Structures are given as C-alpha cells and as structure tokens.
C-alpha positions in Angstrom: -8.3 6.4 1.6 -6.3 4.5 -1.0 -8.2 2.0 -3.1 -6.1 -1.2 -3.3 -7.6 -2.4 -6.6 -6.9 0.9 -8.3 -3.3 0.9 -7.2 -2.7 -2.7 -8.3 -4.5 -2.1 -11.7 -2.3 1.0 -12.1 0.6 -1.3 -12.6 -0.8 -2.3 -16.0 0.9 -0.7 -19.0 -2.5 0.1 -20.5 -3.1 2.7 -17.8 -1.6 6.2 -17.5 2.2 6.0 -17.8 2.8 7.7 -14.5 0.2 5.5 -12.6 2.9 3.7 -10.6 4.5 7.0 -9.4 1.1 8.5 -8.6 0.0 5.5 -6.7 3.1 5.5 -4.6 2.7 9.2 -4.0 -0.9 8.7 -2.7 0.1 5.7 -0.5 2.9 7.8 1.1 0.5 10.7 1.6 -2.1 8.3 3.2 0.6 7.1 5.7 1.7 10.6 6.4 -1.9 11.5 7.4 -2.4 8.3 9.4 0.8 6.3 9.9 -1.3 3.6 11.7 -3.7 3.0 8.9 -3.8 -0.7 8.5 -5.6 -0.4 5.2 -2.9 1.9 3.7 -0.1 -0.4 5.0 -1.8 -3.4 3.5 -2.3 -1.6 0.2 1.3 -0.4 0.1 2.3 -4.0 0.8 0.3 -5.2 -2.2 1.8 -2.4 -4.3 5.3 -3.6 -3.3 4.4 -7.2 -4.3 3.2 -5.9 -7.7 6.7 -4.3 -8.0 8.3 -7.6 -7.1 9.7 -6.2 -3.9 8.7 -8.9 -1.3 11.1 -7.6 1.4 9.4 -4.2 1.6 6.0 -5.9 1.2 6.6 -8.2 4.2 7.9 -5.3 6.3 4.7 -3.3 5.6 2.4 -6.3 6.2 4.1 -6.9 9.5 3.5 -3.3 10.5 -0.1 -3.7 9.6 -0.5 -7.0 11.5 1.1 -5.5 14.6 -1.6 -2.8 14.6 -4.4 -5.2 13.9 -3.5 -7.5 16.7 -3.7 -4.6 19.2 -7.2 -3.6 18.1 -9.7 -4.5 20.9 -12.6 -6.5 19.6 
C-alpha cells in the first residue's frame, strides 16, 4: 500500500523532480485496486493538504471516515 510519509516527503524539492506526479499516480492506482482503502484515502487526503487543496482533502477524509465508521469492532 502507499506509504504516507514517503508521499508527503515527496513534496520536498530536494527529492526527485517527478515525485509529486509519481505519488499521485500510486495513490490513484491504490484506490483503483481498492476503492474502499481507508489508508489510501487518508494518505491521498494528506497529499492534497500538502498541495494546499483543502477542499479535496476534506472530501477524501470524509470518504475514509464513512468507511471507518461502518467497520464492526
């Protein structure tokens, strides 16, 4: 699955110049494989925050929360 720390660190200019594009590609791929992956949704939300896109981040976080609250525990 996608590593949140790696994706957030990928936003740093000291990393590979295509890191942001690659990170988004892997996040989308993770959600194609498992659209109900709360981890991928939360990571994607964090990624959107790092891009200063709070509207998309909130949407993704709400999707993740909706899945979490339906998990029996």
